[in-house]
N, C-alpha and C positions, 0 to 999 in steps of 0.2 A: 504494500500500500504506500502510495507516495505522500509524503508530508508536505505541508504548505511551504516550508523552507526550501524544498527542492525545486520549487517553481521559479524562484528568483535568484538574485545575487547572494553571495555570502554576506554575513553581517559586516558592516563597515567598521574599521578600527582606525581610520585616518580621515582627515578632512577631504582628501582627494576622492576617496571612495564614497564618502557621503555626498559630495557634489555630483559624482558620476551616477549614483543611484537616483538622486533627485532629477537629474537631467533625463535619465531613462524614463522615469515616470511621466515627466513633462512631455517628452516626445511621443510616448505611447498614447497619451490622451489626445494629442494633436492628430496622430495617425488614425485613431478610432473615429474622431470627428470627421476627418476627410473621407474615410471609407463609408461612413453613414450617409454623408451628404451625396457622394457620388452614387452610391447604391440607390438612394431615394430618387435621384434625378433619372437614373437609367430605368428603373422600374416604372416611374411616372411616364416617361416618354414611350416606353414599350406598350403601356396600357392605353395610352391616348395618342394614337398615331396621327390624329387630325391636327393636333397642336405641335407635333414634332417638327414639321417644316417651318412653322412660324417661329418657334423658339430657336432652332438651329440657324436661322437666317437673320436673327435679330442682332444688330450691332451692339446694343447695350449688353446682351448676354456674353458676346465674344469679348468685350472689354472687361467684364467682371471676371470671367474665368482665365483671363490673362494676368490681371493685376493681383487677384486674390492669392494664387500660388506664390507669387513673389513676396507678398506680405507674410505668408506662412513661413517661407524659407528664412525670412529675417528673424522671426520668433524662435527659430531653431538655430540660426547661425550665431547670434550674439551670445547666448549662454554657452554654446560649445566652444567658441573662440576664447571666452574668459577661462573656461576650465583648462583648455589646452595651454594657455599662458601660465596658469598656476601650476600645472603639472610639470612644466619645463623649468620653472623658477626654483633655484636653490640659493637662498639668500646667505644665511650665516650658519652653516652646519656645525654642530658640536662634536659629532663623531663621523669619521670617514672610513668606509670599509670598501675594499676592492674584492669583487667577486669574479673569479676566473673559471670559465667553462672548459671542461675537458671531456673526452669520450671515455667514460660517461659518468662524471662526478663533478663536484664543484670544489674549488679552493677559495679560502677567505684569508685576506690579509688586513689586519687592523693597523693601518699606517700611522695612526696617532700614538701607538704604543710600540715598545720594543719587543721583538720576537713573539708576536702574537699572530700566528698563522696556522692553519690546519686544513685538512681535506675532509669533505663530507660525502660519504658513500651511502647508498641505500641499504637499509638493514634487510637481510634475508628474512623470509617469512618465518623460518624456524627460530629466529632470534628475537622476534617481537614479544613484547610484554603486554600485559592486560592494559587496554586503553590506547594502545598505539595502532596506527593505521597502516595497512598493507600497501606497499608501493609508494608510500609518502614519508615514512619515518627514515631518518638518517642516523648514523653513528655519532656525528658531531653537529649539533645545531648551532647556527649563527645566533648570537645573543646581542640584543639591542636594548637600550633604556627607553622607557615610555616618556611621553611629554617632552621629548628632546628631538631636535631636528637632526636627522641622519642623512648623510650623502652616500650613495652607493655608486661606485665606479665599476663598470661592467666591461669585461673583455673576454677573449677566448684564446686558447693555446693551439687549437687545431682547426676546427670548423665553426660555423656559425651556430650559436646556441641562443637562448633567450631566458633571462632571469625574471620570473613572474611570481607575484604574490597577489592573488585576487582580492583578499581582504584589505590589502593596502591600496589597491587600485593602481599598481605600478607594474610596468613591463618595459624591458629594454633589451635590445639585441646585443648579444656578446659576439663581437666581430674580431677576428684575429688582426692584431696590429692597430687596433683602434680602441679608444676609451669612450664609452657612453656613460653619462651620469644621470641620476635621478635622485630625488629626495622625498622623504616622508616624515611624518610625525605620528606616532602611534598613540591612540587615546588610552589604551588599557593594557595590562599585562595578559599573557597567555601564550599558547603555542599555535602557530599558524603555518599553513602549508601551501606550496605551489609546485610547479613542475616546469621543466624546460618546454618552451612553446615553439621551438623550431625543430623540424625533422632533421636530426643531426646524426642519424646512423642507425645501426641495427638495435642498439640498446637505448634509443631515445626515450622510451617509456620508463626507463629505470634510472633516471637521474633527477630525483625529486629535490625540492628545496624545503627545508624546515627551519623556521626561525622561532626564537623564544624572546618575548618581550617581558622585561623584568623592571623592577624599580632601580633607582640609581645605586643604592647600597649593594644590591645583589650583582649589578653589573660591575661595580668596582671590585667586588670580591672575585668575580669570575675572571676579570682581567688580571688581577694579582696572581691567581692560580696559574694562568698560562705564562705569566712573566717570570715565574720562579725558575 
């Protein structure tokens, strides 16, 4: 049986994903209204063929159905352009992490700290513990503090990958020889999952992304453990 939560996006934990969810709902309402209006007009014209020629040859009607779609596109364009700008903007990050895609695992380098780097491989099914998710859990989660602006630098060592966390509303291609950046601020602690979103080879389905959002004290303790 399908739950209601399976019909929409995952719960938003960042301002970016909150805006994306709101824009999705806004666009969905607009699409439903357009479909209702067009369907009503088509049914009306088919049921009343006598007025069909009069309506289709009216200059006023042609003007309306030319201008109205342009106005509707403006209602969709302005909010989407604002969100695109906010998604691309990384102002003053407090933590910078470099994510490197490999076939088929991820490496992380915390460049603000000394000697904090590790690889993250998918956990085999036989090694999963209770509450962990198959094909999504990794042996080393990337840890970030919440209510803090984080910058992710994404690249790859071999082929094109993509670092994606749906709950954060972020996605960036990992391209060999190039650095792409994105930023986020997580609202709350928890464990969140993503997957490589580029078809990068035979084991593309087996390079998940698992991040853990913690408070600042736990993040400092985690960094100190890796720095020892």
